[in-house]
N, C-alpha and C positions, 0 to 999 in steps of 0.2 A: 558405391553409394549412389542411389538415384537422385535426380535433380530436386525433387520435392523434399527428400530427407536432408539434402545439403542446405536448401533454403531454410527449412525448419530449424536445423542445427545452428545456422548463422543467425537466425532471429533470436534463438535462446541465448547464444553466446553474447550477442549485442545487448540483449535485455539484461543479462547478468552483469555485464560491464557497467551499464547505466545504473542498475540497482545497488551496486557497490558504493554509489555516492548517496545512498539514502533513498527512501521512498519519495518519488517526485512530489506528491501532494496528496491531500485527501479530497476526493471528488464527491459529487452528490451521491453517487453509488460507487463504493470502492470495495473490490473483492481482494481479500488477503488470503493467500494460500498457506499450506502447512508450515513452511519455514517461519512465517510471521506469526501464525497462531502459536507455534511453539515458543518463539522468541518473546512475544508479549505475555504469554501465559494467561491465567484466568482474567486478568484485567481487561482483556480484549472484549470479554462478554459483558462488561459493565461500561463500555465506552459511552460517553454522553451523546449518542446519536438517536435520531427518531426511531430507527429500526436497526436491530442486530439480528440478522438472519443466518443461522448456521446452515450452510449449503451441504456440508458433509462433516465427517469427523475432523477433517483437515482444512476446512475453508469457511470463511465467514464473509457476508456482505454487510458493510456498514452503510446505512442509508441516512443521509443528513436530515431530511425533512420528509413530510408526508408527500409533497408534490414536487416534481422536477421543475415546475414553473416557478417555484420559490427562488430559484437561482436568478431569475429575471425580475420577479415581482418584489422580492425582499432580499437583495444581495447582502445587506448588512447582517441579516440573520444567518445567512450561510457562512459568511466570514467568521462570525462569532462561534458558530458550531464547529467549524473547521479548527479554529484556534483551541477550543476546549477539547476536541478529540486529540489533537497533537499534544497538548499539555498532559492529558490523561495517560496516553500511551508512552509518552517520552519524546520530547522535541528533538532529541539527538538521533532519532530514527528517520527524520524527514529532511530532505535536501533543503539547504538554505543558501540561496545565491550569494548572500553577503559573507558567507563563511570563508575563512582563508583557504587557499589552495591545498594546504596540508591537513585540513580538518578531517578527522576520522568520524564517520557517522556509524551509528549502531546498526549493524546489518546481520541477518541470520546467515547460517552456513547453507549455501545452495548446493544441491546435488542433482546433477543431470545424468544419472547413470543410464537412462534410456537413450541418450544421444551419444553415440560413439562414432 
């Protein structure tokens, strides 16, 4: 296995381990791939975001507001939108630092068949 493939595999394995603890957060622009689109089902397409852009059959971009500058200009608005998106999709899918160590978050089944 070449060095690039080893690095890429290590990145995906590390990411998988981290995502088993829930989605880290909802950011101004958050891309969710096939495992999440399948896990959340149709409700992902009605998330209370400014924009819901289907990138492919298997991925979606949730955009919190019209302008990225809203994160600095109106942070309270962004916090509220983030809260509403998490509530809509299910708060159990998102990492919560105050959760007990044995907390089980809702996570999809990840398949990395291309990385052997």
